[in-house]
PDB file of N, CA, C, O and CB in Angstrom:
ATOM      1  N   MET A   1      34.696  14.200   0.442  1.00  0.00           N
ATOM      2  CA  MET A   1      33.748  13.144   0.714  1.00  0.00           C
ATOM      3  C   MET A   1      33.083  13.424   2.066  1.00  0.00           C
ATOM      4  O   MET A   1      33.740  13.786   3.042  1.00  0.00           O
ATOM      5  CB  MET A   1      34.445  11.751   0.701  1.00  0.00           C
ATOM      6  N   ARG A   2      31.778  13.247   2.087  1.00  0.00           N
ATOM      7  CA  ARG A   2      31.035  13.442   3.339  1.00  0.00           C
ATOM      8  C   ARG A   2      30.838  12.102   4.026  1.00  0.00           C
ATOM      9  O   ARG A   2      30.541  11.087   3.396  1.00  0.00           O
ATOM     10  CB  ARG A   2      29.663  14.123   3.077  1.00  0.00           C
ATOM     11  N   PHE A   3      31.013  12.136   5.317  1.00  0.00           N
ATOM     12  CA  PHE A   3      30.768  10.929   6.090  1.00  0.00           C
ATOM     13  C   PHE A   3      29.441  11.074   6.809  1.00  0.00           C
ATOM     14  O   PHE A   3      29.141  12.122   7.383  1.00  0.00           O
ATOM     15  CB  PHE A   3      31.917  10.660   7.095  1.00  0.00           C
ATOM     16  N   VAL A   4      28.652  10.014   6.773  1.00  0.00           N
ATOM     17  CA  VAL A   4      27.316  10.017   7.364  1.00  0.00           C
ATOM     18  C   VAL A   4      27.368   9.191   8.644  1.00  0.00           C
ATOM     19  O   VAL A   4      27.932   8.097   8.651  1.00  0.00           O
ATOM     20  CB  VAL A   4      26.243   9.453   6.365  1.00  0.00           C
ATOM     21  N   PRO A   5      26.786   9.701   9.721  1.00  0.00           N
ATOM     22  CA  PRO A   5      26.804   8.908  10.953  1.00  0.00           C
ATOM     23  C   PRO A   5      25.959   7.633  10.804  1.00  0.00           C
ATOM     24  O   PRO A   5      24.970   7.604  10.072  1.00  0.00           O
ATOM     25  CB  PRO A   5      26.287   9.752  12.138  1.00  0.00           C
ATOM     26  N   VAL A   6      26.370   6.614  11.501  1.00  0.00           N
ATOM     27  CA  VAL A   6      25.666   5.333  11.469  1.00  0.00           C
ATOM     28  C   VAL A   6      24.328   5.490  12.178  1.00  0.00           C
ATOM     29  O   VAL A   6      24.245   6.126  13.228  1.00  0.00           O
ATOM     30  CB  VAL A   6      26.514   4.205  12.131  1.00  0.00           C
ATOM     31  N   LYS A   7      23.265   4.899  11.588  1.00  0.00           N
ATOM     32  CA  LYS A   7      21.941   4.971  12.200  1.00  0.00           C
ATOM     33  C   LYS A   7      21.876   4.044  13.414  1.00  0.00           C
ATOM     34  O   LYS A   7      22.499   2.984  13.446  1.00  0.00           O
ATOM     35  CB  LYS A   7      20.843   4.601  11.173  1.00  0.00           C
ATOM     36  N   THR A   8      21.116   4.469  14.391  1.00  0.00           N
ATOM     37  CA  THR A   8      20.926   3.634  15.577  1.00  0.00           C
ATOM     38  C   THR A   8      19.911   2.535  15.253  1.00  0.00           C
ATOM     39  O   THR A   8      19.236   2.579  14.224  1.00  0.00           O
ATOM     40  CB  THR A   8      20.449   4.490  16.798  1.00  0.00           C
ATOM     41  N   GLU A   9      19.819   1.570  16.133  1.00  0.00           N
ATOM     42  CA  GLU A   9      18.837   0.493  15.933  1.00  0.00           C
ATOM     43  C   GLU A   9      17.417   1.044  15.948  1.00  0.00           C
ATOM     44  O   GLU A   9      16.562   0.569  15.200  1.00  0.00           O
ATOM     45  CB  GLU A   9      18.993  -0.591  17.019  1.00  0.00           C
ATOM     46  N   ALA A  10      17.157   2.041  16.792  1.00  0.00           N
ATOM     47  CA  ALA A  10      15.822   2.635  16.871  1.00  0.00           C
ATOM     48  C   ALA A  10      15.473   3.332  15.558  1.00  0.00           C
ATOM     49  O   ALA A  10      14.344   3.225  15.079  1.00  0.00           O
ATOM     50  CB  ALA A  10      15.740   3.633  18.047  1.00  0.00           C
ATOM     51  N   GLN A  11      16.436   4.043  14.977  1.00  0.00           N
ATOM     52  CA  GLN A  11      16.183   4.714  13.700  1.00  0.00           C
ATOM     53  C   GLN A  11      15.927   3.691  12.594  1.00  0.00           C
ATOM     54  O   GLN A  11      15.036   3.880  11.765  1.00  0.00           O
ATOM     55  CB  GLN A  11      17.372   5.620  13.323  1.00  0.00           C
ATOM     56  N   GLN A  12      16.704   2.616  12.581  1.00  0.00           N
ATOM     57  CA  GLN A  12      16.500   1.575  11.579  1.00  0.00           C
ATOM     58  C   GLN A  12      15.141   0.907  11.742  1.00  0.00           C
ATOM     59  O   GLN A  12      14.489   0.570  10.753  1.00  0.00           O
ATOM     60  CB  GLN A  12      17.609   0.532  11.668  1.00  0.00           C
ATOM     61  N   ALA A  13      14.715   0.714  12.987  1.00  0.00           N
ATOM     62  CA  ALA A  13      13.415   0.089  13.235  1.00  0.00           C
ATOM     63  C   ALA A  13      12.278   0.976  12.725  1.00  0.00           C
ATOM     64  O   ALA A  13      11.315   0.480  12.141  1.00  0.00           O
ATOM     65  CB  ALA A  13      13.234  -0.195  14.738  1.00  0.00           C
ATOM     66  N   VAL A  14      12.390   2.279  12.946  1.00  0.00           N
ATOM     67  CA  VAL A  14      11.355   3.204  12.473  1.00  0.00           C
ATOM     68  C   VAL A  14      11.301   3.208  10.950  1.00  0.00           C
ATOM     69  O   VAL A  14      10.217   3.200  10.367  1.00  0.00           O
ATOM     70  CB  VAL A  14      11.615   4.632  13.001  1.00  0.00           C
ATOM     71  N   LEU A  15      12.469   3.220  10.301  1.00  0.00           N
ATOM     72  CA  LEU A  15      12.501   3.189   8.839  1.00  0.00           C
ATOM     73  C   LEU A  15      11.898   1.889   8.308  1.00  0.00           C
ATOM     74  O   LEU A  15      11.200   1.893   7.294  1.00  0.00           O
ATOM     75  CB  LEU A  15      13.943   3.351   8.330  1.00  0.00           C
ATOM     76  N   LEU A  16      12.163   0.795   8.984  1.00  0.00           N
ATOM     77  CA  LEU A  16      11.595  -0.492   8.592  1.00  0.00           C
ATOM     78  C   LEU A  16      10.072  -0.465   8.697  1.00  0.00           C
ATOM     79  O   LEU A  16       9.378  -0.976   7.818  1.00  0.00           O
ATOM     80  CB  LEU A  16      12.168  -1.620   9.464  1.00  0.00           C
ATOM     81  N   GLN A  17       9.555   0.127   9.766  1.00  0.00           N
ATOM     82  CA  GLN A  17       8.102   0.231   9.916  1.00  0.00           C
ATOM     83  C   GLN A  17       7.488   1.056   8.787  1.00  0.00           C
ATOM     84  O   GLN A  17       6.444   0.691   8.245  1.00  0.00           O
ATOM     85  CB  GLN A  17       7.749   0.854  11.273  1.00  0.00           C
ATOM     86  N   HIS A  18       8.129   2.157   8.437  1.00  0.00           N
ATOM     87  CA  HIS A  18       7.606   3.007   7.362  1.00  0.00           C
ATOM     88  C   HIS A  18       7.609   2.272   6.024  1.00  0.00           C
ATOM     89  O   HIS A  18       6.637   2.342   5.270  1.00  0.00           O
ATOM     90  CB  HIS A  18       8.432   4.297   7.253  1.00  0.00           C
ATOM     91  N   ARG A  19       8.700   1.568   5.730  1.00  0.00           N
ATOM     92  CA  ARG A  19       8.770   0.830   4.466  1.00  0.00           C
ATOM     93  C   ARG A  19       7.754  -0.297   4.423  1.00  0.00           C
ATOM     94  O   ARG A  19       7.139  -0.552   3.388  1.00  0.00           O
ATOM     95  CB  ARG A  19      10.171   0.271   4.253  1.00  0.00           C
ATOM     96  N   THR A  20       7.581  -0.971   5.558  1.00  0.00           N
ATOM     97  CA  THR A  20       6.625  -2.081   5.618  1.00  0.00           C
ATOM     98  C   THR A  20       5.204  -1.574   5.419  1.00  0.00           C
ATOM     99  O   THR A  20       4.426  -2.182   4.683  1.00  0.00           O
ATOM    100  CB  THR A  20       6.740  -2.824   6.962  1.00  0.00           C
ATOM    101  N   ARG A  21       4.860  -0.468   6.067  1.00  0.00           N
ATOM    102  CA  ARG A  21       3.516   0.094   5.913  1.00  0.00           C
ATOM    103  C   ARG A  21       3.290   0.564   4.487  1.00  0.00           C
ATOM    104  O   ARG A  21       2.212   0.354   3.931  1.00  0.00           O
ATOM    105  CB  ARG A  21       3.300   1.255   6.891  1.00  0.00           C
ATOM    106  N   ASP A  22       4.282   1.192   3.892  1.00  0.00           N
ATOM    107  CA  ASP A  22       4.162   1.656   2.511  1.00  0.00           C
ATOM    108  C   ASP A  22       3.916   0.482   1.564  1.00  0.00           C
ATOM    109  O   ASP A  22       3.068   0.567   0.676  1.00  0.00           O
ATOM    110  CB  ASP A  22       5.426   2.423   2.089  1.00  0.00           C
ATOM    111  N   LEU A  23       4.652  -0.605   1.750  1.00  0.00           N
ATOM    112  CA  LEU A  23       4.461  -1.798   0.926  1.00  0.00           C
ATOM    113  C   LEU A  23       3.066  -2.370   1.125  1.00  0.00           C
ATOM    114  O   LEU A  23       2.404  -2.744   0.157  1.00  0.00           O
ATOM    115  CB  LEU A  23       5.518  -2.859   1.258  1.00  0.00           C
ATOM    116  N   TRP A  24       2.613  -2.440   2.384  1.00  0.00           N
ATOM    117  CA  TRP A  24       1.290  -2.988   2.679  1.00  0.00           C
ATOM    118  C   TRP A  24       0.191  -2.154   2.014  1.00  0.00           C
ATOM    119  O   TRP A  24      -0.740  -2.709   1.432  1.00  0.00           O
ATOM    120  CB  TRP A  24       1.064  -3.049   4.199  1.00  0.00           C
ATOM    121  N   VAL A  25       0.295  -0.841   2.098  1.00  0.00           N
ATOM    122  CA  VAL A  25      -0.716   0.039   1.504  1.00  0.00           C
ATOM    123  C   VAL A  25      -0.731  -0.126  -0.017  1.00  0.00           C
ATOM    124  O   VAL A  25      -1.801  -0.195  -0.620  1.00  0.00           O
ATOM    125  CB  VAL A  25      -0.446   1.519   1.885  1.00  0.00           C
ATOM    126  N   ARG A  26       0.458  -0.189  -0.644  1.00  0.00           N
ATOM    127  CA  ARG A  26       0.510  -0.352  -2.098  1.00  0.00           C
ATOM    128  C   ARG A  26      -0.094  -1.679  -2.530  1.00  0.00           C
ATOM    129  O   ARG A  26      -0.847  -1.727  -3.502  1.00  0.00           O
ATOM    130  CB  ARG A  26       1.950  -0.252  -2.593  1.00  0.00           C
ATOM    131  N   GLN A  27       0.227  -2.759  -1.820  1.00  0.00           N
ATOM    132  CA  GLN A  27      -0.307  -4.067  -2.181  1.00  0.00           C
ATOM    133  C   GLN A  27      -1.810  -4.136  -1.963  1.00  0.00           C
ATOM    134  O   GLN A  27      -2.528  -4.704  -2.786  1.00  0.00           O
ATOM    135  CB  GLN A  27       0.383  -5.157  -1.379  1.00  0.00           C
ATOM    136  N   MET A  28      -2.294  -3.568  -0.870  1.00  0.00           N
ATOM    137  CA  MET A  28      -3.731  -3.572  -0.604  1.00  0.00           C
ATOM    138  C   MET A  28      -4.467  -2.806  -1.691  1.00  0.00           C
ATOM    139  O   MET A  28      -5.520  -3.245  -2.153  1.00  0.00           O
ATOM    140  CB  MET A  28      -4.034  -2.964   0.779  1.00  0.00           C
ATOM    141  N   THR A  29      -3.926  -1.671  -2.103  1.00  0.00           N
ATOM    142  CA  THR A  29      -4.551  -0.880  -3.157  1.00  0.00           C
ATOM    143  C   THR A  29      -4.564  -1.654  -4.473  1.00  0.00           C
ATOM    144  O   THR A  29      -5.562  -1.623  -5.193  1.00  0.00           O
ATOM    145  CB  THR A  29      -3.818   0.459  -3.331  1.00  0.00           C
ATOM    146  N   GLN A  30      -3.480  -2.341  -4.796  1.00  0.00           N
ATOM    147  CA  GLN A  30      -3.428  -3.127  -6.021  1.00  0.00           C
ATOM    148  C   GLN A  30      -4.478  -4.230  -6.015  1.00  0.00           C
ATOM    149  O   GLN A  30      -5.140  -4.467  -7.026  1.00  0.00           O
ATOM    150  CB  GLN A  30      -2.040  -3.726  -6.206  1.00  0.00           C
ATOM    151  N   ILE A  31      -4.630  -4.904  -4.881  1.00  0.00           N
ATOM    152  CA  ILE A  31      -5.598  -6.001  -4.783  1.00  0.00           C
ATOM    153  C   ILE A  31      -7.014  -5.476  -4.935  1.00  0.00           C
ATOM    154  O   ILE A  31      -7.818  -6.057  -5.664  1.00  0.00           O
ATOM    155  CB  ILE A  31      -5.448  -6.742  -3.444  1.00  0.00           C
ATOM    156  N   VAL A  32      -7.326  -4.380  -4.250  1.00  0.00           N
ATOM    157  CA  VAL A  32      -8.676  -3.816  -4.322  1.00  0.00           C
ATOM    158  C   VAL A  32      -8.984  -3.367  -5.751  1.00  0.00           C
ATOM    159  O   VAL A  32     -10.079  -3.617  -6.257  1.00  0.00           O
ATOM    160  CB  VAL A  32      -8.825  -2.626  -3.338  1.00  0.00           C
ATOM    161  N   ASN A  33      -8.035  -2.714  -6.397  1.00  0.00           N
ATOM    162  CA  ASN A  33      -8.257  -2.263  -7.764  1.00  0.00           C
ATOM    163  C   ASN A  33      -8.412  -3.446  -8.717  1.00  0.00           C
ATOM    164  O   ASN A  33      -9.212  -3.386  -9.650  1.00  0.00           O
ATOM    165  CB  ASN A  33      -7.106  -1.368  -8.218  1.00  0.00           C
ATOM    166  N   ALA A  34      -7.655  -4.520  -8.490  1.00  0.00           N
ATOM    167  CA  ALA A  34      -7.794  -5.715  -9.322  1.00  0.00           C
ATOM    168  C   ALA A  34      -9.179  -6.335  -9.149  1.00  0.00           C
ATOM    169  O   ALA A  34      -9.795  -6.757 -10.128  1.00  0.00           O
ATOM    170  CB  ALA A  34      -6.704  -6.743  -8.973  1.00  0.00           C
ATOM    171  N   ILE A  35      -9.670  -6.392  -7.914  1.00  0.00           N
ATOM    172  CA  ILE A  35     -11.006  -6.940  -7.662  1.00  0.00           C
ATOM    173  C   ILE A  35     -12.062  -6.090  -8.371  1.00  0.00           C
ATOM    174  O   ILE A  35     -12.995  -6.624  -8.972  1.00  0.00           O
ATOM    175  CB  ILE A  35     -11.295  -7.003  -6.136  1.00  0.00           C
ATOM    176  N   CYS A  36     -11.912  -4.771  -8.299  1.00  0.00           N
ATOM    177  CA  CYS A  36     -12.878  -3.887  -8.953  1.00  0.00           C
ATOM    178  C   CYS A  36     -12.892  -4.089 -10.462  1.00  0.00           C
ATOM    179  O   CYS A  36     -13.957  -4.097 -11.081  1.00  0.00           O
ATOM    180  CB  CYS A  36     -12.564  -2.431  -8.630  1.00  0.00           C
ATOM    181  N   THR A  37     -11.716  -4.252 -11.054  1.00  0.00           N
ATOM    182  CA  THR A  37     -11.681  -4.437 -12.505  1.00  0.00           C
ATOM    183  C   THR A  37     -12.221  -5.806 -12.898  1.00  0.00           C
ATOM    184  O   THR A  37     -12.867  -5.938 -13.938  1.00  0.00           O
ATOM    185  CB  THR A  37     -10.255  -4.266 -13.030  1.00  0.00           C
ATOM    186  N   HIS A  38     -11.967  -6.825 -12.084  1.00  0.00           N
ATOM    187  CA  HIS A  38     -12.527  -8.150 -12.390  1.00  0.00           C
ATOM    188  C   HIS A  38     -14.050  -8.129 -12.271  1.00  0.00           C
ATOM    189  O   HIS A  38     -14.740  -8.739 -13.088  1.00  0.00           O
ATOM    190  CB  HIS A  38     -11.933  -9.224 -11.446  1.00  0.00           C
ATOM    191  N   LEU A  39     -14.574  -7.446 -11.278  1.00  0.00           N
ATOM    192  CA  LEU A  39     -16.023  -7.348 -11.138  1.00  0.00           C
ATOM    193  C   LEU A  39     -16.630  -6.544 -12.285  1.00  0.00           C
ATOM    194  O   LEU A  39     -17.758  -6.805 -12.702  1.00  0.00           O
ATOM    195  CB  LEU A  39     -16.388  -6.707  -9.794  1.00  0.00           C
ATOM    196  N   ALA A  40     -15.888  -5.576 -12.790  1.00  0.00           N
ATOM    197  CA  ALA A  40     -16.392  -4.772 -13.911  1.00  0.00           C
ATOM    198  C   ALA A  40     -16.607  -5.628 -15.151  1.00  0.00           C
ATOM    199  O   ALA A  40     -17.471  -5.323 -15.974  1.00  0.00           O
ATOM    200  CB  ALA A  40     -15.422  -3.628 -14.229  1.00  0.00           C
ATOM    201  N   GLU A  41     -15.829  -6.697 -15.292  1.00  0.00           N
ATOM    202  CA  GLU A  41     -16.025  -7.606 -16.420  1.00  0.00           C
ATOM    203  C   GLU A  41     -17.379  -8.297 -16.350  1.00  0.00           C
ATOM    204  O   GLU A  41     -17.904  -8.731 -17.375  1.00  0.00           O
ATOM    205  CB  GLU A  41     -14.913  -8.646 -16.460  1.00  0.00           C
ATOM    206  N   PHE A  42     -17.948  -8.405 -15.158  1.00  0.00           N
ATOM    207  CA  PHE A  42     -19.257  -9.024 -14.986  1.00  0.00           C
ATOM    208  C   PHE A  42     -20.367  -7.990 -14.863  1.00  0.00           C
ATOM    209  O   PHE A  42     -21.513  -8.338 -14.578  1.00  0.00           O
ATOM    210  CB  PHE A  42     -19.253  -9.917 -13.766  1.00  0.00           C
ATOM    211  N   GLY A  43     -20.034  -6.723 -15.075  1.00  0.00           N
ATOM    212  CA  GLY A  43     -21.042  -5.680 -15.043  1.00  0.00           C
ATOM    213  C   GLY A  43     -21.219  -5.006 -13.702  1.00  0.00           C
ATOM    214  O   GLY A  43     -22.050  -4.106 -13.578  1.00  0.00           O
ATOM    215  N   VAL A  44     -20.471  -5.410 -12.696  1.00  0.00           N
ATOM    216  CA  VAL A  44     -20.555  -4.775 -11.390  1.00  0.00           C
ATOM    217  C   VAL A  44     -19.553  -3.623 -11.400  1.00  0.00           C
ATOM    218  O   VAL A  44     -18.342  -3.845 -11.378  1.00  0.00           O
ATOM    219  CB  VAL A  44     -20.264  -5.799 -10.217  1.00  0.00           C
ATOM    220  N   VAL A  45     -20.061  -2.400 -11.432  1.00  0.00           N
ATOM    221  CA  VAL A  45     -19.188  -1.239 -11.513  1.00  0.00           C
ATOM    222  C   VAL A  45     -19.072  -0.600 -10.145  1.00  0.00           C
ATOM    223  O   VAL A  45     -20.073  -0.276  -9.505  1.00  0.00           O
ATOM    224  CB  VAL A  45     -19.710  -0.223 -12.546  1.00  0.00           C
ATOM    225  N   ALA A  46     -17.839  -0.424  -9.709  1.00  0.00           N
ATOM    226  CA  ALA A  46     -17.575   0.213  -8.418  1.00  0.00           C
ATOM    227  C   ALA A  46     -16.386   1.145  -8.610  1.00  0.00           C
ATOM    228  O   ALA A  46     -15.513   0.865  -9.432  1.00  0.00           O
ATOM    229  CB  ALA A  46     -17.295  -0.854  -7.283  1.00  0.00           C
ATOM    230  N   PRO A  47     -16.334   2.233  -7.878  1.00  0.00           N
ATOM    231  CA  PRO A  47     -15.194   3.133  -7.999  1.00  0.00           C
ATOM    232  C   PRO A  47     -13.909   2.477  -7.502  1.00  0.00           C
ATOM    233  O   PRO A  47     -13.930   1.630  -6.609  1.00  0.00           O
ATOM    234  CB  PRO A  47     -15.456   4.420  -7.226  1.00  0.00           C
ATOM    235  N   LEU A  48     -12.797   2.882  -8.095  1.00  0.00           N
ATOM    236  CA  LEU A  48     -11.502   2.356  -7.666  1.00  0.00           C
ATOM    237  C   LEU A  48     -11.076   3.009  -6.365  1.00  0.00           C
ATOM    238  O   LEU A  48     -11.458   4.141  -6.067  1.00  0.00           O
ATOM    239  CB  LEU A  48     -10.435   2.580  -8.749  1.00  0.00           C
ATOM    240  N   GLY A  49     -10.288   2.291  -5.602  1.00  0.00           N
ATOM    241  CA  GLY A  49      -9.739   2.859  -4.370  1.00  0.00           C
ATOM    242  C   GLY A  49     -10.135   2.038  -3.151  1.00  0.00           C
ATOM    243  O   GLY A  49     -11.198   1.420  -3.103  1.00  0.00           O
ATOM    244  N   VAL A  50      -9.248   2.054  -2.176  1.00  0.00           N
ATOM    245  CA  VAL A  50      -9.462   1.301  -0.943  1.00  0.00           C
ATOM    246  C   VAL A  50     -10.657   1.841  -0.162  1.00  0.00           C
ATOM    247  O   VAL A  50     -11.355   1.084   0.511  1.00  0.00           O
ATOM    248  CB  VAL A  50      -8.208   1.342  -0.074  1.00  0.00           C
ATOM    249  N   GLN A  51     -10.890   3.147  -0.251  1.00  0.00           N
ATOM    250  CA  GLN A  51     -11.969   3.752   0.527  1.00  0.00           C
ATOM    251  C   GLN A  51     -13.353   3.297   0.058  1.00  0.00           C
ATOM    252  O   GLN A  51     -14.338   3.513   0.763  1.00  0.00           O
ATOM    253  CB  GLN A  51     -11.875   5.264   0.448  1.00  0.00           C
ATOM    254  N   HIS A  52     -13.445   2.664  -1.135  1.00  0.00           N
ATOM    255  CA  HIS A  52     -14.734   2.229  -1.682  1.00  0.00           C
ATOM    256  C   HIS A  52     -14.957   0.726  -1.525  1.00  0.00           C
ATOM    257  O   HIS A  52     -15.883   0.184  -2.130  1.00  0.00           O
ATOM    258  CB  HIS A  52     -14.828   2.607  -3.149  1.00  0.00           C
ATOM    259  N   VAL A  53     -14.144   0.045  -0.739  1.00  0.00           N
ATOM    260  CA  VAL A  53     -14.260  -1.400  -0.584  1.00  0.00           C
ATOM    261  C   VAL A  53     -15.607  -1.769   0.035  1.00  0.00           C
ATOM    262  O   VAL A  53     -16.231  -2.748  -0.376  1.00  0.00           O
ATOM    263  CB  VAL A  53     -13.109  -1.942   0.278  1.00  0.00           C
ATOM    264  N   GLU A  54     -16.044  -1.018   0.989  1.00  0.00           N
ATOM    265  CA  GLU A  54     -17.297  -1.354   1.672  1.00  0.00           C
ATOM    266  C   GLU A  54     -18.488  -1.303   0.723  1.00  0.00           C
ATOM    267  O   GLU A  54     -19.489  -1.981   0.955  1.00  0.00           O
ATOM    268  CB  GLU A  54     -17.530  -0.406   2.843  1.00  0.00           C
ATOM    269  N   ALA A  55     -18.397  -0.512  -0.340  1.00  0.00           N
ATOM    270  CA  ALA A  55     -19.491  -0.439  -1.310  1.00  0.00           C
ATOM    271  C   ALA A  55     -19.627  -1.756  -2.080  1.00  0.00           C
ATOM    272  O   ALA A  55     -20.706  -2.081  -2.576  1.00  0.00           O
ATOM    273  CB  ALA A  55     -19.261   0.729  -2.291  1.00  0.00           C
ATOM    274  N   LEU A  56     -18.542  -2.502  -2.175  1.00  0.00           N
ATOM    275  CA  LEU A  56     -18.595  -3.777  -2.889  1.00  0.00           C
ATOM    276  C   LEU A  56     -19.347  -4.800  -2.083  1.00  0.00           C
ATOM    277  O   LEU A  56     -19.498  -5.941  -2.521  1.00  0.00           O
ATOM    278  CB  LEU A  56     -17.194  -4.285  -3.203  1.00  0.00           C
TER     279      LEU A  56
END
């Protein structure tokens, strides 16, 4: 059995920041894509992706 050293508070804080940012990016992308698909139902066609938000 391998024993793993306990992470420091600083390491845990960095991991928390990475997970939080990853969640934020995924949710933002989902929202933008949902808006694009809802607008497509009304005939407003825009490319999917966060980078195309300003075009809307």
